[in-house]
N, C-alpha and C positions, 0 to 999 in steps of 0.2 A: 180281412179287417173291416171292409165296407159293411158287411152284414151286421157286424158287432156294433159299429158306430150308429147305424140306422135304428137299432133297437134300444139303445141306451136312453132312458127317459131323462129329460132335462130336469135338473134340480133348481127349483124356484122357491121363493118365500111363501108361495101360495099352497105348497104341498102340505098334506096332513099325514099323520102316522098311518101307514097302511097303503098309501097311494102307489108306492113303488113295489108293492107285492106282499101278499100274505100267503105263505106256502105251507102245505102239510106234507110231511114225510112219514110214511107208514112203514115201519121196519125196526129191527133191533130185537135181538133175542139173547139168551144167556151167553151163548158162544160168540155172538157177533154184535158188539156194541160200537165198533169203530165205523162201520159202513153208514149207518144213518147219520152219524155225526159228520162224516165227510160230505155227504149229500147236502145236509143242512148248512154246513159251514161254507160250502162253495156258493150257495145262494146268498148267504149273509154277506160274504166278502164281495160278491158281485153287486149287491145293492138292494136285496130284499129287506123290507122293513121288519117283518115278523115271521118267524119260522117255528112251527109246531112239529114235534116228533111224537107219534103215537106208537108205543112199543110194548113189548112183553113186560110185565111187572118186574121180572128178574133182571131186566136191563136198565130200568128207569133211573135208579140212583147212580149207576155208573155214568150213563149219558149225561145226567144233570151235572155231574162233576167235571165234565169236559169243558163246558162253557156256560156262563151265566146268561148269554144271549138267547139260549134256546128255551122254548116252553115245552116241557116234557109231560106227556099224558100216559100213565101206566094203564094198560088194558088193551086187549086185542080182540074185542068182540064188536060186532056191528052196532049193538046198542050203545057202546061206550064211545065209538068213533064217528059214525055217520052223522049224528046230529050236530057235531062240531065242524063238519066239513063245509057246511053252507057258508061259512065265513072265509073259506080259502079261495084264493085266486088260481091256484094250481095245486095238483096233487101228484106225489111220487110214491109208488109202492114198490117194495122189493129189497132195498138195501138192508142186508142183515136180517131179513124177514124170518129165515128158518123154514123148515118144511113140516111143521106140525099140521096134521090133517085138519085140525079145527080152523085153520086159516082160510081154507077154501070157501066155506059158507060166507065168511066176511068178504072175500073177493067178489063173490057173486052179487051180494048186496051193493058192493061198491060199484060194480059194473052198471047196475041199474041206476044208481045215483048219478054217475058220470053221464050216462045216456040222457037222463032227464035234465041235467043242469048244463050239459055241453061245456064242461070245465076242462081246461088243459090237463091231460092225464098221461103220466109216464110210467111204464111198467119195466122194471129192471130186475136183475139178480134172481132171487128165488121166486119173485112174482112171475117171471118167465117160466120157471120150472113148473109152477102150478098150471099155467096156461098150456104148456106142452102136455101135461098129464091129463088135462080135461079139455082138450082141444075142441071136442064136439059140443061143449057147453059154452064156448066163448062166443059172445054176441057179435053179430055182424054189422051193427049200427053204432060204431064207436069212432065217429069221425074226428073227435078231439084227441084220440089216443095215439101215442108213439111207443113202440116196443124198441128197446135198446140192447139187443143181444151182442155179446162177443161171439167168436166163432163156435165155441162149444155150445152156448145157448142157442145160437142160430141153427146148428146141426140138429138139436133136439126138436126145435120148432119145425124144421123142414121134414124131419122124419114123421112127426105127428100129423102135420097138415098136408104134406105133399107126398109122403111115402118114400122120400129120398133117404137112402141108407148110408151114403158114403161122403157126406158133405165135408167132414173133417179133413179129408184128403184133397179137397179142391183148393188149388193154389192160384189159379188164374182169376184175376179180378173181373174179367168179362163174364166168366161163368158164375162167380159169386153175385155179380150184379143181376144176371138173368134169374138166378134162384131167388134173390131178394125181391125182384119184381113179381115173380110168380107168387111168392109168399104174401106179399102186400096185397095183390089182387084177390087171392084166395081168402085171406082173413079180413080184407077191407079195412086195414089199418096201415099207418105209416111204419116202415121199418128203418131204423137207424142202426146200420151194421158197422160195428167198430172193428177196425183192422189197420193194416198198413196204409190203406186209403179208406177213409170213412165214407160210407154211402148213406144218403138219405133218399128213400124210395117211397113214393106215394102211390095209392091204388090206381091212379090214372096213368101210371107208367113213367112219370117224370122222375129223373134221377139227378141229384146234386152230389158233388164229390168234394172232399177236402183232403188235400195231400200235403198240407203245411207240415214242415219238419217238426218232429216230436222227440220225446225222450227215447233213448234206447233201452231204458229200464222198463220192465213190465211188472212193477210192484203192485200188490193188491191195493184197491181203493180208488184207482184212477177212474174206473167205470162209475163209481158212486159220485165222484165229482162231476162227471158228465151228466148223470141223471139229475142231480140237483140243479146245476146251471141250466140244463135244458128246460126243466120245469119253469124256471123264472123267465127264461127267454121266450117260452111259449106264451106266457101271460102277456109279456110286453108286445109280442108280435100280434096277439089277438087284439090288444088295445089299438094297435096301428092299423090292422087289416080287417077288423070285424070278423065276419063268419067265413072268410076265405081261408079255410083250414089248410088247403094245399100249399098256398103261398106261405102261410104262417109256419108250417112244419119245415119247409125248406129254409126260410130265413132263420128260424130259431136253431135248426139242426146245424147249419153251417157256422152260425155264430158260436154255438156251444163247442163244436169240434175245434174251431180255430182257437178259442180261449184255452181249452184243456191242452191241446197239442203245444201251443206256444208257451203256456205256463210250465208245462212239463219239460220242454226243451230248455227253457231258462234255468229251471232247477237242476237239470242234468248237467248243463254247462258249468254250474257252480260246484256241484257235489259229486258228479260222476256216478259210479255204481253205488255210492252211499245215498243217492237221492231216494226219497220216499214220498208218500202222499202228503204228509204234513208240510214238507218242504215245497211241494207243488202248490198247496193252498197258500203258502206264504207269498208266492209270486203273483197271485191274482190281484190283490189291491194295487201292487206296483204296475201291473199290466193295464188295469182299468185306468189308472191315473195317466199312464203314458198315452193311451188311446184318447183320453179326453183332452189332453194338451197337444195332441197331434205331434208328439216328439219322437215317436218310435218309427223305426224303419223296416219293421217286419212286413212281409207281404203274404197274402193268402192266395193260394192257387185253387180256384174252383171253376167248375163248368156245369152246365145243365144240358140235359139231352132227353129225348123221348126214347123209351125202351120199346 
């Protein structure tokens, strides 16, 4: 909880619209409209002022119908998206993105934009699939970037980048931590590996862990909530820490992990196996309020070490 409290910006009468974060979520396709909404909604409920979703035209009307809070831009080309990103404080790509081959050229131009702007950048979901498929073309100067794989996505990345074939069968957390550290060094990006214990691993070998109790339900969408909240936390961390991306990634990663795990646990305690991601999202405003008023009794179990 300490990481969370440290990053929450103070609300004062002097703030203007946008000061608490303008975020871009790139994702959403005909089949997958919920994922970008979950990512955007988590940031909105956490306290972002403006959230833009850039999606396939086939998904735009559906996503617009989910919430009037979201600004939805149809179109998945670099020409339609990149010029608008200069106004964003953080960018998330991947939730509901789909695997249309035409997306890869967009991602390559996006990598160049992020490198030049040094803007907080989260790659999740199908964005990670594209990285795995084109690992040799992934740039190595992406200090602001965090990859957020689950174990399946992590295994693909390890196979592509490290030649490791059997990662899905690795159950030992120490082995997973070792592989995450190798992958982080090889790709020169931060790895946020989601699992029984969430790991945040930076290229210098530093590891942070969050083992806060979570939901026993593994319903779809929780990773999208993580990606969206992480993007916003990264922006807040950058405001506090400047260009110290290593510290920013650890602070934001643990804050996001604690938020999603605690909100998930609360939703699960109320709804059991009927718990789903919209119910998790409903817990975020209550959780933020509890943190701000210092009335909650939850604790976070974290530690940092050199690998």
